[in-house]
Predicted model as a PDB file, atoms N, CA, C, CB and O in Angstrom, pLDDT in the B-factor column:
MODEL        1                                                                  
ATOM      1  N   MET A   1     106.737  79.912  14.133  1.00 64.00           N  
ATOM      2  CA  MET A   1     106.640  78.407  13.420  1.00 64.00           C  
ATOM      3  C   MET A   1     106.837  77.589  14.348  1.00 64.00           C  
ATOM      4  CB  MET A   1     107.630  78.025  12.294  1.00 64.00           C  
ATOM      5  O   MET A   1     106.101  76.603  14.314  1.00 64.00           O  
ATOM      6  N   SER A   2     107.860  77.661  15.494  1.00 86.00           N  
ATOM      7  CA  SER A   2     108.188  76.686  16.321  1.00 86.00           C  
ATOM      8  C   SER A   2     106.881  76.277  16.999  1.00 86.00           C  
ATOM      9  CB  SER A   2     109.269  77.112  17.245  1.00 86.00           C  
ATOM     10  O   SER A   2     106.692  75.097  17.295  1.00 86.00           O  
ATOM     11  N   ILE A   3     105.754  77.454  17.314  1.00 90.00           N  
ATOM     12  CA  ILE A   3     104.740  77.335  18.532  1.00 90.00           C  
ATOM     13  C   ILE A   3     103.432  75.613  17.689  1.00 90.00           C  
ATOM     14  CB  ILE A   3     103.592  79.623  18.752  1.00 90.00           C  
ATOM     15  O   ILE A   3     102.948  74.580  18.150  1.00 90.00           O  
ATOM     16  N   ALA A   4     103.445  76.350  16.290  1.00 92.00           N  
ATOM     17  CA  ALA A   4     102.934  75.251  15.735  1.00 92.00           C  
ATOM     18  C   ALA A   4     103.525  73.878  15.865  1.00 92.00           C  
ATOM     19  CB  ALA A   4     102.851  75.520  14.563  1.00 92.00           C  
ATOM     20  O   ALA A   4     103.030  72.876  16.381  1.00 92.00           O  
ATOM     21  N   GLN A   5     104.922  74.083  15.172  1.00 91.00           N  
ATOM     22  CA  GLN A   5     105.755  72.480  15.422  1.00 91.00           C  
ATOM     23  C   GLN A   5     105.237  71.655  16.608  1.00 91.00           C  
ATOM     24  CB  GLN A   5     107.497  72.667  15.809  1.00 91.00           C  
ATOM     25  O   GLN A   5     104.844  70.489  16.650  1.00 91.00           O  
ATOM     26  N   HIS A   6     105.356  72.673  17.639  1.00 91.00           N  
ATOM     27  CA  HIS A   6     105.367  72.147  19.020  1.00 91.00           C  
ATOM     28  C   HIS A   6     103.802  71.480  19.161  1.00 91.00           C  
ATOM     29  CB  HIS A   6     105.725  73.469  20.211  1.00 91.00           C  
ATOM     30  O   HIS A   6     103.821  70.263  19.343  1.00 91.00           O  
ATOM     31  N   LEU A   7     102.461  72.100  19.102  1.00 93.00           N  
ATOM     32  CA  LEU A   7     100.866  71.917  18.845  1.00 93.00           C  
ATOM     33  C   LEU A   7     101.106  70.635  17.852  1.00 93.00           C  
ATOM     34  CB  LEU A   7      99.917  73.464  18.018  1.00 93.00           C  
ATOM     35  O   LEU A   7     100.672  69.604  18.366  1.00 93.00           O  
ATOM     36  N   ILE A   8     101.570  70.482  16.821  1.00 93.00           N  
ATOM     37  CA  ILE A   8     101.421  69.547  15.462  1.00 93.00           C  
ATOM     38  C   ILE A   8     102.119  68.402  16.168  1.00 93.00           C  
ATOM     39  CB  ILE A   8     102.249  70.125  13.829  1.00 93.00           C  
ATOM     40  O   ILE A   8     101.594  67.289  16.142  1.00 93.00           O  
ATOM     41  N   SER A   9     103.054  68.564  16.679  1.00 91.00           N  
ATOM     42  CA  SER A   9     103.813  67.530  17.621  1.00 91.00           C  
ATOM     43  C   SER A   9     103.379  66.938  18.556  1.00 91.00           C  
ATOM     44  CB  SER A   9     104.718  67.913  18.174  1.00 91.00           C  
ATOM     45  O   SER A   9     103.292  65.712  18.614  1.00 91.00           O  
ATOM     46  N   LYS A  10     103.041  67.726  19.429  1.00 92.00           N  
ATOM     47  CA  LYS A  10     102.102  67.273  20.689  1.00 92.00           C  
ATOM     48  C   LYS A  10     100.445  66.843  20.299  1.00 92.00           C  
ATOM     49  CB  LYS A  10     102.045  68.677  21.819  1.00 92.00           C  
ATOM     50  O   LYS A  10      99.696  66.340  21.136  1.00 92.00           O  
ATOM     51  N   GLY A  11     100.081  67.108  19.034  1.00 92.00           N  
ATOM     52  CA  GLY A  11      98.783  66.431  18.416  1.00 92.00           C  
ATOM     53  C   GLY A  11      98.496  65.379  17.836  1.00 92.00           C  
ATOM     54  O   GLY A  11      97.449  64.733  17.867  1.00 92.00           O  
ATOM     55  N   PHE A  12     100.112  65.076  16.912  1.00 92.00           N  
ATOM     56  CA  PHE A  12      99.609  63.879  16.741  1.00 92.00           C  
ATOM     57  C   PHE A  12     100.584  62.885  16.620  1.00 92.00           C  
ATOM     58  CB  PHE A  12      98.811  63.869  15.737  1.00 92.00           C  
ATOM     59  O   PHE A  12     101.776  63.126  16.810  1.00 92.00           O  
ATOM     60  N   PRO A  13     100.085  61.611  16.269  1.00 89.00           N  
ATOM     61  CA  PRO A  13     101.022  60.596  16.052  1.00 89.00           C  
ATOM     62  C   PRO A  13     102.558  60.547  15.523  1.00 89.00           C  
ATOM     63  CB  PRO A  13     100.417  59.952  15.333  1.00 89.00           C  
ATOM     64  O   PRO A  13     102.762  61.726  15.233  1.00 89.00           O  
ATOM     65  N   ASP A  14     103.544  59.952  15.288  1.00 86.00           N  
ATOM     66  CA  ASP A  14     104.980  60.312  14.802  1.00 86.00           C  
ATOM     67  C   ASP A  14     104.542  60.057  13.082  1.00 86.00           C  
ATOM     68  CB  ASP A  14     106.465  59.091  15.576  1.00 86.00           C  
ATOM     69  O   ASP A  14     104.948  60.897  12.278  1.00 86.00           O  
ATOM     70  N   VAL A  15     103.698  58.860  12.573  1.00 88.00           N  
ATOM     71  CA  VAL A  15     103.368  59.090  11.352  1.00 88.00           C  
ATOM     72  C   VAL A  15     101.703  58.481  11.077  1.00 88.00           C  
ATOM     73  CB  VAL A  15     104.551  58.417  10.467  1.00 88.00           C  
ATOM     74  O   VAL A  15     100.965  57.603  11.523  1.00 88.00           O  
ATOM     75  N   ILE A  16     101.682  59.385  10.223  1.00 90.00           N  
ATOM     76  CA  ILE A  16      99.852  59.479   9.410  1.00 90.00           C  
ATOM     77  C   ILE A  16      99.786  59.294   7.955  1.00 90.00           C  
ATOM     78  CB  ILE A  16      99.015  61.153   9.534  1.00 90.00           C  
ATOM     79  O   ILE A  16     100.262  59.856   6.969  1.00 90.00           O  
ATOM     80  N   LYS A  17      98.791  58.000   8.262  1.00 93.00           N  
ATOM     81  CA  LYS A  17      98.470  57.237   6.769  1.00 93.00           C  
ATOM     82  C   LYS A  17      97.825  58.036   6.165  1.00 93.00           C  
ATOM     83  CB  LYS A  17      97.674  55.923   6.683  1.00 93.00           C  
ATOM     84  O   LYS A  17      96.793  58.467   6.679  1.00 93.00           O  
ATOM     85  N   GLY A  18      98.130  58.355   5.232  1.00 93.00           N  
ATOM     86  CA  GLY A  18      96.682  58.545   4.240  1.00 93.00           C  
ATOM     87  C   GLY A  18      97.269  59.518   2.885  1.00 93.00           C  
ATOM     88  O   GLY A  18      98.418  59.393   2.460  1.00 93.00           O  
ATOM     89  N   THR A  19      96.366  60.394   2.367  1.00 94.00           N  
ATOM     90  CA  THR A  19      96.608  61.173   1.185  1.00 94.00           C  
ATOM     91  C   THR A  19      97.479  62.208   2.186  1.00 94.00           C  
ATOM     92  CB  THR A  19      95.108  61.797   0.222  1.00 94.00           C  
ATOM     93  O   THR A  19      97.485  62.464   3.390  1.00 94.00           O  
ATOM     94  N   TYR A  20      98.295  62.706   0.855  1.00 94.00           N  
ATOM     95  CA  TYR A  20      98.820  64.084   0.584  1.00 94.00           C  
ATOM     96  C   TYR A  20      97.887  65.313   1.631  1.00 94.00           C  
ATOM     97  CB  TYR A  20      98.589  64.376  -1.262  1.00 94.00           C  
ATOM     98  O   TYR A  20      98.021  65.655   2.806  1.00 94.00           O  
ATOM     99  N   VAL A  21      97.050  65.673   0.672  1.00 95.00           N  
ATOM    100  CA  VAL A  21      95.756  66.506   0.493  1.00 95.00           C  
ATOM    101  C   VAL A  21      95.044  66.355   2.141  1.00 95.00           C  
ATOM    102  CB  VAL A  21      94.622  65.744  -0.958  1.00 95.00           C  
ATOM    103  O   VAL A  21      94.727  67.278   2.891  1.00 95.00           O  
ATOM    104  N   ARG A  22      94.942  65.021   2.355  1.00 95.00           N  
ATOM    105  CA  ARG A  22      93.733  65.011   3.412  1.00 95.00           C  
ATOM    106  C   ARG A  22      94.621  65.151   4.814  1.00 95.00           C  
ATOM    107  CB  ARG A  22      92.661  63.395   3.348  1.00 95.00           C  
ATOM    108  O   ARG A  22      94.199  65.521   5.910  1.00 95.00           O  
ATOM    109  N   GLY A  23      95.964  64.751   4.461  1.00 95.00           N  
ATOM    110  CA  GLY A  23      96.757  65.328   6.082  1.00 95.00           C  
ATOM    111  C   GLY A  23      97.263  66.874   6.145  1.00 95.00           C  
ATOM    112  O   GLY A  23      97.560  67.353   7.240  1.00 95.00           O  
ATOM    113  N   LYS A  24      97.334  67.461   5.243  1.00 96.00           N  
ATOM    114  CA  LYS A  24      98.091  68.603   5.280  1.00 96.00           C  
ATOM    115  C   LYS A  24      96.808  69.605   5.494  1.00 96.00           C  
ATOM    116  CB  LYS A  24      99.094  68.833   3.888  1.00 96.00           C  
ATOM    117  O   LYS A  24      96.850  70.688   6.078  1.00 96.00           O  
ATOM    118  N   THR A  25      95.589  68.962   4.854  1.00 96.00           N  
ATOM    119  CA  THR A  25      94.111  69.500   5.796  1.00 96.00           C  
ATOM    120  C   THR A  25      93.880  69.390   7.050  1.00 96.00           C  
ATOM    121  CB  THR A  25      92.943  68.913   5.486  1.00 96.00           C  
ATOM    122  O   THR A  25      93.588  70.237   7.895  1.00 96.00           O  
ATOM    123  N   GLU A  26      94.117  67.675   7.138  1.00 96.00           N  
ATOM    124  CA  GLU A  26      94.094  67.870   9.080  1.00 96.00           C  
ATOM    125  C   GLU A  26      95.512  68.970   9.653  1.00 96.00           C  
ATOM    126  CB  GLU A  26      94.494  65.774  10.049  1.00 96.00           C  
ATOM    127  O   GLU A  26      95.303  69.376  10.796  1.00 96.00           O  
ATOM    128  N   PHE A  27      96.219  69.237   9.329  1.00 96.00           N  
ATOM    129  CA  PHE A  27      97.573  69.917   9.843  1.00 96.00           C  
ATOM    130  C   PHE A  27      96.571  71.291  10.093  1.00 96.00           C  
ATOM    131  CB  PHE A  27      99.196  70.058   8.520  1.00 96.00           C  
ATOM    132  O   PHE A  27      96.059  71.712  11.130  1.00 96.00           O  
ATOM    133  N   ARG A  28      96.532  71.679   9.021  1.00 97.00           N  
ATOM    134  CA  ARG A  28      95.684  73.059   8.727  1.00 97.00           C  
ATOM    135  C   ARG A  28      94.704  73.388   9.907  1.00 97.00           C  
ATOM    136  CB  ARG A  28      94.727  72.915   7.297  1.00 97.00           C  
ATOM    137  O   ARG A  28      94.738  74.279  10.755  1.00 97.00           O  
ATOM    138  N   ASP A  29      93.799  72.346   9.669  1.00 97.00           N  
ATOM    139  CA  ASP A  29      92.720  72.841  10.582  1.00 97.00           C  
ATOM    140  C   ASP A  29      93.042  72.731  11.779  1.00 97.00           C  
ATOM    141  CB  ASP A  29      91.529  72.257  10.477  1.00 97.00           C  
ATOM    142  O   ASP A  29      92.569  73.687  12.394  1.00 97.00           O  
ATOM    143  N   PHE A  30      93.763  71.867  12.616  1.00 96.00           N  
ATOM    144  CA  PHE A  30      94.377  71.546  14.011  1.00 96.00           C  
ATOM    145  C   PHE A  30      95.209  72.599  14.300  1.00 96.00           C  
ATOM    146  CB  PHE A  30      95.186  70.222  14.117  1.00 96.00           C  
ATOM    147  O   PHE A  30      95.768  72.579  15.396  1.00 96.00           O  
ATOM    148  N   LEU A  31      95.395  73.433  13.618  1.00 96.00           N  
ATOM    149  CA  LEU A  31      96.237  74.469  13.754  1.00 96.00           C  
ATOM    150  C   LEU A  31      95.316  76.027  13.786  1.00 96.00           C  
ATOM    151  CB  LEU A  31      97.319  74.303  12.493  1.00 96.00           C  
ATOM    152  O   LEU A  31      95.461  76.998  14.528  1.00 96.00           O  
ATOM    153  N   TYR A  32      94.671  75.866  13.040  1.00 97.00           N  
ATOM    154  CA  TYR A  32      93.699  76.616  12.725  1.00 97.00           C  
ATOM    155  C   TYR A  32      92.614  76.721  14.567  1.00 97.00           C  
ATOM    156  CB  TYR A  32      92.910  75.742  11.135  1.00 97.00           C  
ATOM    157  O   TYR A  32      92.633  77.640  15.387  1.00 97.00           O  
ATOM    158  N   GLU A  33      92.016  75.722  14.604  1.00 96.00           N  
ATOM    159  CA  GLU A  33      91.752  75.388  15.973  1.00 96.00           C  
ATOM    160  C   GLU A  33      92.391  75.770  17.455  1.00 96.00           C  
ATOM    161  CB  GLU A  33      91.850  74.254  15.884  1.00 96.00           C  
ATOM    162  O   GLU A  33      91.764  76.130  18.451  1.00 96.00           O  
ATOM    163  N   LYS A  34      93.585  75.616  17.334  1.00 94.00           N  
ATOM    164  CA  LYS A  34      94.244  75.455  18.561  1.00 94.00           C  
ATOM    165  C   LYS A  34      95.070  76.823  18.598  1.00 94.00           C  
ATOM    166  CB  LYS A  34      95.153  74.048  18.635  1.00 94.00           C  
ATOM    167  O   LYS A  34      95.511  77.134  19.705  1.00 94.00           O  
ATOM    168  N   ARG A  35      95.322  77.635  17.580  1.00 93.00           N  
ATOM    169  CA  ARG A  35      95.923  78.842  17.336  1.00 93.00           C  
ATOM    170  C   ARG A  35      95.528  79.637  17.411  1.00 93.00           C  
ATOM    171  CB  ARG A  35      96.313  79.068  16.601  1.00 93.00           C  
ATOM    172  O   ARG A  35      96.140  80.555  17.957  1.00 93.00           O  
ATOM    173  N   GLY A  36      94.170  79.830  16.886  1.00 92.00           N  
ATOM    174  CA  GLY A  36      92.986  80.255  17.000  1.00 92.00           C  
ATOM    175  C   GLY A  36      93.309  81.986  15.432  1.00 92.00           C  
ATOM    176  O   GLY A  36      92.940  83.126  15.153  1.00 92.00           O  
ATOM    177  N   CYS A  37      94.085  81.036  15.057  1.00 94.00           N  
ATOM    178  CA  CYS A  37      94.831  81.915  13.591  1.00 94.00           C  
ATOM    179  C   CYS A  37      93.584  81.847  12.337  1.00 94.00           C  
ATOM    180  CB  CYS A  37      96.630  80.840  12.828  1.00 94.00           C  
ATOM    181  O   CYS A  37      92.453  81.498  12.675  1.00 94.00           O  
ATOM    182  N   SER A  38      93.815  82.129  11.183  1.00 96.00           N  
ATOM    183  CA  SER A  38      93.464  82.350  10.110  1.00 96.00           C  
ATOM    184  C   SER A  38      93.478  80.798   9.540  1.00 96.00           C  
ATOM    185  CB  SER A  38      94.300  83.440   9.492  1.00 96.00           C  
ATOM    186  O   SER A  38      94.237  79.937   9.984  1.00 96.00           O  
ATOM    187  N   LEU A  39      92.433  80.561   8.392  1.00 96.00           N  
ATOM    188  CA  LEU A  39      93.028  79.103   7.535  1.00 96.00           C  
ATOM    189  C   LEU A  39      94.116  79.341   6.445  1.00 96.00           C  
ATOM    190  CB  LEU A  39      91.731  78.312   6.630  1.00 96.00           C  
ATOM    191  O   LEU A  39      94.800  78.457   5.930  1.00 96.00           O  
ATOM    192  N   LEU A  40      94.178  80.915   6.127  1.00 97.00           N  
ATOM    193  CA  LEU A  40      95.249  80.866   5.396  1.00 97.00           C  
ATOM    194  C   LEU A  40      96.524  81.029   6.568  1.00 97.00           C  
ATOM    195  CB  LEU A  40      95.132  82.025   4.208  1.00 97.00           C  
ATOM    196  O   LEU A  40      97.500  80.302   6.382  1.00 97.00           O  
ATOM    197  N   GLU A  41      96.544  81.825   7.594  1.00 97.00           N  
ATOM    198  CA  GLU A  41      97.738  81.546   8.274  1.00 97.00           C  
ATOM    199  C   GLU A  41      98.443  80.289   8.594  1.00 97.00           C  
ATOM    200  CB  GLU A  41      97.588  82.011   9.248  1.00 97.00           C  
ATOM    201  O   GLU A  41      99.641  80.045   8.445  1.00 97.00           O  
ATOM    202  N   ALA A  42      97.325  79.384   9.147  1.00 97.00           N  
ATOM    203  CA  ALA A  42      97.403  78.211   9.699  1.00 97.00           C  
ATOM    204  C   ALA A  42      97.997  77.031   8.461  1.00 97.00           C  
ATOM    205  CB  ALA A  42      95.901  77.935  10.330  1.00 97.00           C  
ATOM    206  O   ALA A  42      98.648  76.010   8.685  1.00 97.00           O  
ATOM    207  N   GLU A  43      97.512  77.581   7.076  1.00 97.00           N  
ATOM    208  CA  GLU A  43      98.325  76.872   5.839  1.00 97.00           C  
ATOM    209  C   GLU A  43      99.405  77.179   5.820  1.00 97.00           C  
ATOM    210  CB  GLU A  43      97.974  77.073   4.555  1.00 97.00           C  
ATOM    211  O   GLU A  43     100.275  76.310   5.878  1.00 97.00           O  
ATOM    212  N   MET A  44      99.753  78.626   5.725  1.00 97.00           N  
ATOM    213  CA  MET A  44     101.325  79.320   5.642  1.00 97.00           C  
ATOM    214  C   MET A  44     101.869  78.511   6.649  1.00 97.00           C  
ATOM    215  CB  MET A  44     101.554  81.099   6.011  1.00 97.00           C  
ATOM    216  O   MET A  44     102.478  77.572   6.136  1.00 97.00           O  
ATOM    217  N   LEU A  45     101.890  78.499   7.500  1.00 96.00           N  
ATOM    218  CA  LEU A  45     102.613  78.128   8.701  1.00 96.00           C  
ATOM    219  C   LEU A  45     102.967  76.209   8.232  1.00 96.00           C  
ATOM    220  CB  LEU A  45     101.388  78.509  10.369  1.00 96.00           C  
ATOM    221  O   LEU A  45     103.957  75.508   8.437  1.00 96.00           O  
ATOM    222  N   ILE A  46     101.546  75.900   7.511  1.00 97.00           N  
ATOM    223  CA  ILE A  46     101.690  74.368   7.082  1.00 97.00           C  
ATOM    224  C   ILE A  46     102.849  73.942   6.229  1.00 97.00           C  
ATOM    225  CB  ILE A  46     100.490  73.946   6.299  1.00 97.00           C  
ATOM    226  O   ILE A  46     103.587  72.957   6.211  1.00 97.00           O  
ATOM    227  N   ASP A  47     102.723  75.187   5.441  1.00 97.00           N  
ATOM    228  CA  ASP A  47     103.923  75.083   4.377  1.00 97.00           C  
ATOM    229  C   ASP A  47     105.395  75.527   4.658  1.00 97.00           C  
ATOM    230  CB  ASP A  47     103.551  75.894   3.221  1.00 97.00           C  
ATOM    231  O   ASP A  47     106.390  75.229   3.997  1.00 97.00           O  
ATOM    232  N   ALA A  48     105.318  76.339   5.834  1.00 96.00           N  
ATOM    233  CA  ALA A  48     106.827  76.347   6.357  1.00 96.00           C  
ATOM    234  C   ALA A  48     107.367  75.385   6.891  1.00 96.00           C  
ATOM    235  CB  ALA A  48     107.095  77.176   7.213  1.00 96.00           C  
ATOM    236  O   ALA A  48     108.562  75.167   6.696  1.00 96.00           O  
ATOM    237  N   LEU A  49     106.558  74.545   7.736  1.00 96.00           N  
ATOM    238  CA  LEU A  49     106.956  73.571   8.151  1.00 96.00           C  
ATOM    239  C   LEU A  49     107.486  72.502   7.269  1.00 96.00           C  
ATOM    240  CB  LEU A  49     106.136  73.263   8.810  1.00 96.00           C  
ATOM    241  O   LEU A  49     108.563  71.925   7.421  1.00 96.00           O  
ATOM    242  N   GLU A  50     106.635  72.306   6.354  1.00 96.00           N  
ATOM    243  CA  GLU A  50     107.038  71.221   5.086  1.00 96.00           C  
ATOM    244  C   GLU A  50     108.075  71.376   4.383  1.00 96.00           C  
ATOM    245  CB  GLU A  50     106.146  71.121   4.053  1.00 96.00           C  
ATOM    246  O   GLU A  50     108.777  70.403   4.108  1.00 96.00           O  
ATOM    247  N   LYS A  51     108.443  72.901   3.860  1.00 96.00           N  
ATOM    248  CA  LYS A  51     109.574  73.575   3.215  1.00 96.00           C  
ATOM    249  C   LYS A  51     111.095  73.365   4.138  1.00 96.00           C  
ATOM    250  CB  LYS A  51     109.111  75.249   3.085  1.00 96.00           C  
ATOM    251  O   LYS A  51     112.225  73.245   3.666  1.00 96.00           O  
ATOM    252  N   ASN A  52     110.736  73.369   5.400  1.00 94.00           N  
ATOM    253  CA  ASN A  52     111.290  73.484   6.544  1.00 94.00           C  
ATOM    254  C   ASN A  52     111.811  71.897   6.809  1.00 94.00           C  
ATOM    255  CB  ASN A  52     110.247  74.145   7.599  1.00 94.00           C  
ATOM    256  O   ASN A  52     112.942  71.894   7.296  1.00 94.00           O  
ATOM    257  N   GLY A  53     111.274  70.617   6.612  1.00 93.00           N  
ATOM    258  CA  GLY A  53     111.409  69.489   6.900  1.00 93.00           C  
ATOM    259  C   GLY A  53     110.924  69.171   8.016  1.00 93.00           C  
ATOM    260  O   GLY A  53     111.386  68.081   8.354  1.00 93.00           O  
ATOM    261  N   LYS A  54     110.254  69.562   8.722  1.00 94.00           N  
ATOM    262  CA  LYS A  54     109.465  69.488  10.114  1.00 94.00           C  
ATOM    263  C   LYS A  54     108.702  68.215   9.810  1.00 94.00           C  
ATOM    264  CB  LYS A  54     108.383  70.893  10.516  1.00 94.00           C  
ATOM    265  O   LYS A  54     108.694  67.348  10.684  1.00 94.00           O  
ATOM    266  N   ILE A  55     108.078  68.007   8.703  1.00 95.00           N  
ATOM    267  CA  ILE A  55     106.914  67.179   8.031  1.00 95.00           C  
ATOM    268  C   ILE A  55     106.739  67.203   7.150  1.00 95.00           C  
ATOM    269  CB  ILE A  55     105.913  67.225   8.227  1.00 95.00           C  
ATOM    270  O   ILE A  55     106.525  68.178   6.430  1.00 95.00           O  
ATOM    271  N   GLU A  56     106.780  65.914   6.866  1.00 95.00           N  
ATOM    272  CA  GLU A  56     107.760  65.422   4.789  1.00 95.00           C  
ATOM    273  C   GLU A  56     106.171  64.359   5.009  1.00 95.00           C  
ATOM    274  CB  GLU A  56     110.526  63.920   4.553  1.00 95.00           C  
ATOM    275  O   GLU A  56     105.714  63.727   5.961  1.00 95.00           O  
ATOM    276  N   PHE A  57     105.683  64.616   3.479  1.00 95.00           N  
ATOM    277  CA  PHE A  57     104.789  63.391   3.215  1.00 95.00           C  
ATOM    278  C   PHE A  57     105.763  62.329   1.889  1.00 95.00           C  
ATOM    279  CB  PHE A  57     102.971  64.110   2.534  1.00 95.00           C  
ATOM    280  O   PHE A  57     106.320  62.778   0.887  1.00 95.00           O  
ATOM    281  N   SER A  58     105.696  60.911   2.324  1.00 93.00           N  
ATOM    282  CA  SER A  58     106.064  60.157   1.360  1.00 93.00           C  
ATOM    283  C   SER A  58     105.082  59.362   1.105  1.00 93.00           C  
ATOM    284  CB  SER A  58     107.141  59.552   1.552  1.00 93.00           C  
ATOM    285  O   SER A  58     104.390  58.907   2.016  1.00 93.00           O  
ATOM    286  N   ARG A  59     104.819  58.999  -0.511  1.00 91.00           N  
ATOM    287  CA  ARG A  59     104.807  57.769  -1.038  1.00 91.00           C  
ATOM    288  C   ARG A  59     104.618  56.575  -0.820  1.00 91.00           C  
ATOM    289  CB  ARG A  59     105.426  57.656  -1.329  1.00 91.00           C  
ATOM    290  O   ARG A  59     105.701  56.175  -0.394  1.00 91.00           O  
ATOM    291  N   PHE A  60     104.047  55.896  -0.839  1.00 82.00           N  
ATOM    292  CA  PHE A  60     104.071  54.509  -0.636  1.00 82.00           C  
ATOM    293  C   PHE A  60     104.844  53.953  -1.988  1.00 82.00           C  
ATOM    294  CB  PHE A  60     102.509  53.911  -0.408  1.00 82.00           C  
ATOM    295  O   PHE A  60     105.806  53.206  -1.807  1.00 82.00           O  
ATOM    296  N   ARG A  61     104.459  54.289  -3.319  1.00 82.00           N  
ATOM    297  CA  ARG A  61     104.735  53.708  -4.554  1.00 82.00           C  
ATOM    298  C   ARG A  61     104.656  55.167  -5.323  1.00 82.00           C  
ATOM    299  CB  ARG A  61     103.625  52.407  -5.047  1.00 82.00           C  
ATOM    300  O   ARG A  61     103.804  55.948  -4.901  1.00 82.00           O  
ATOM    301  N   LYS A  62     105.378  55.528  -6.277  1.00 80.00           N  
ATOM    302  CA  LYS A  62     105.758  56.722  -6.821  1.00 80.00           C  
ATOM    303  C   LYS A  62     104.471  56.292  -7.770  1.00 80.00           C  
ATOM    304  CB  LYS A  62     107.467  57.015  -7.419  1.00 80.00           C  
ATOM    305  O   LYS A  62     104.003  55.263  -8.259  1.00 80.00           O  
ATOM    306  N   ALA A  63     104.115  58.060  -7.720  1.00 78.00           N  
ATOM    307  CA  ALA A  63     102.271  58.097  -8.795  1.00 78.00           C  
ATOM    308  C   ALA A  63     101.054  57.874  -7.837  1.00 78.00           C  
ATOM    309  CB  ALA A  63     102.002  56.447 -10.190  1.00 78.00           C  
ATOM    310  O   ALA A  63      99.893  58.245  -8.012  1.00 78.00           O  
ATOM    311  N   MET A  64     101.628  57.126  -6.701  1.00 83.00           N  
ATOM    312  CA  MET A  64     100.157  56.674  -6.068  1.00 83.00           C  
ATOM    313  C   MET A  64      99.894  57.945  -4.775  1.00 83.00           C  
ATOM    314  CB  MET A  64     100.273  54.719  -5.248  1.00 83.00           C  
ATOM    315  O   MET A  64     100.645  58.634  -4.084  1.00 83.00           O  
ATOM    316  N   ARG A  65      98.519  57.800  -4.905  1.00 86.00           N  
ATOM    317  CA  ARG A  65      98.072  59.422  -4.008  1.00 86.00           C  
ATOM    318  C   ARG A  65      98.122  58.638  -2.239  1.00 86.00           C  
ATOM    319  CB  ARG A  65      95.709  60.281  -4.612  1.00 86.00           C  
ATOM    320  O   ARG A  65      98.030  59.529  -1.395  1.00 86.00           O  
ATOM    321  N   TYR A  66      98.217  57.528  -1.753  1.00 92.00           N  
ATOM    322  CA  TYR A  66      98.467  57.159  -0.258  1.00 92.00           C  
ATOM    323  C   TYR A  66      99.944  57.096  -0.013  1.00 92.00           C  
ATOM    324  CB  TYR A  66      97.807  55.732   0.150  1.00 92.00           C  
ATOM    325  O   TYR A  66     100.804  56.716  -0.808  1.00 92.00           O  
ATOM    326  N   GLY A  67     100.135  57.623   1.478  1.00 94.00           N  
ATOM    327  CA  GLY A  67     101.481  57.760   1.916  1.00 94.00           C  
ATOM    328  C   GLY A  67     101.463  58.171   3.234  1.00 94.00           C  
ATOM    329  O   GLY A  67     100.337  58.287   3.717  1.00 94.00           O  
ATOM    330  N   THR A  68     102.646  58.488   4.129  1.00 95.00           N  
ATOM    331  CA  THR A  68     102.928  58.733   5.647  1.00 95.00           C  
ATOM    332  C   THR A  68     103.036  59.759   5.379  1.00 95.00           C  
ATOM    333  CB  THR A  68     103.977  58.178   6.502  1.00 95.00           C  
ATOM    334  O   THR A  68     103.667  60.050   4.362  1.00 95.00           O  
ATOM    335  N   TRP A  69     102.419  60.805   6.241  1.00 95.00           N  
ATOM    336  CA  TRP A  69     103.015  62.109   6.550  1.00 95.00           C  
ATOM    337  C   TRP A  69     103.663  62.030   7.973  1.00 95.00           C  
ATOM    338  CB  TRP A  69     101.908  63.270   6.476  1.00 95.00           C  
ATOM    339  O   TRP A  69     103.015  61.773   8.988  1.00 95.00           O  
ATOM    340  N   GLU A  70     105.200  62.314   7.938  1.00 94.00           N  
ATOM    341  CA  GLU A  70     105.543  61.990   9.357  1.00 94.00           C  
ATOM    342  C   GLU A  70     106.602  63.154   9.946  1.00 94.00           C  
ATOM    343  CB  GLU A  70     106.239  60.419   9.410  1.00 94.00           C  
ATOM    344  O   GLU A  70     107.535  63.615   9.289  1.00 94.00           O  
ATOM    345  N   ILE A  71     106.398  63.381  10.774  1.00 94.00           N  
ATOM    346  CA  ILE A  71     106.446  64.313  12.157  1.00 94.00           C  
ATOM    347  C   ILE A  71     108.056  64.586  12.254  1.00 94.00           C  
ATOM    348  CB  ILE A  71     105.769  63.400  13.758  1.00 94.00           C  
ATOM    349  O   ILE A  71     108.612  63.544  12.601  1.00 94.00           O  
ATOM    350  N   HIS A  72     108.780  65.428  12.099  1.00 89.00           N  
ATOM    351  CA  HIS A  72     110.054  65.189  12.518  1.00 89.00           C  
ATOM    352  C   HIS A  72     110.667  66.005  14.108  1.00 89.00           C  
ATOM    353  CB  HIS A  72     110.865  65.643  11.207  1.00 89.00           C  
ATOM    354  O   HIS A  72     110.137  67.096  14.316  1.00 89.00           O  
ATOM    355  N   ASN A  73     111.504  65.629  14.967  1.00 75.00           N  
ATOM    356  CA  ASN A  73     111.755  66.630  15.793  1.00 75.00           C  
ATOM    357  C   ASN A  73     111.076  66.859  16.480  1.00 75.00           C  
ATOM    358  CB  ASN A  73     111.974  67.501  15.461  1.00 75.00           C  
ATOM    359  O   ASN A  73     110.987  67.947  17.050  1.00 75.00           O  
ATOM    360  N   LYS A  74     110.198  65.653  16.687  1.00 53.00           N  
ATOM    361  CA  LYS A  74     109.248  65.773  18.333  1.00 53.00           C  
ATOM    362  C   LYS A  74     110.166  66.088  19.524  1.00 53.00           C  
ATOM    363  CB  LYS A  74     108.430  64.130  18.862  1.00 53.00           C  
ATOM    364  O   LYS A  74     111.364  65.854  19.686  1.00 53.00           O  
ATOM    365  N   PRO A  75     109.319  66.645  20.256  1.00 50.00           N  
ATOM    366  CA  PRO A  75     110.399  66.668  21.539  1.00 50.00           C  
ATOM    367  C   PRO A  75     110.458  66.174  22.789  1.00 50.00           C  
ATOM    368  CB  PRO A  75     110.595  67.690  21.903  1.00 50.00           C  
ATOM    369  O   PRO A  75     111.445  66.392  23.492  1.00 50.00           O  
TER     370      PRO A  75                                                      
ENDMDL                                                                          
END                                                                             
């Protein structure tokens, strides 16, 4: 998971604006390309990063589709 976090932190800005699904898909596809893993493995890595607070989605307002993805603990 630390390799995934390193790749995400190097490949994206600190904050990404958009929807939850769009951002998560971009992270997944990025890991899929960079690590050469399966889409399922990339999705599981993103889920683990989110669960452990390494990436986080915050909505602009409650029940709103749009918000920001933040990448924590950038090296």
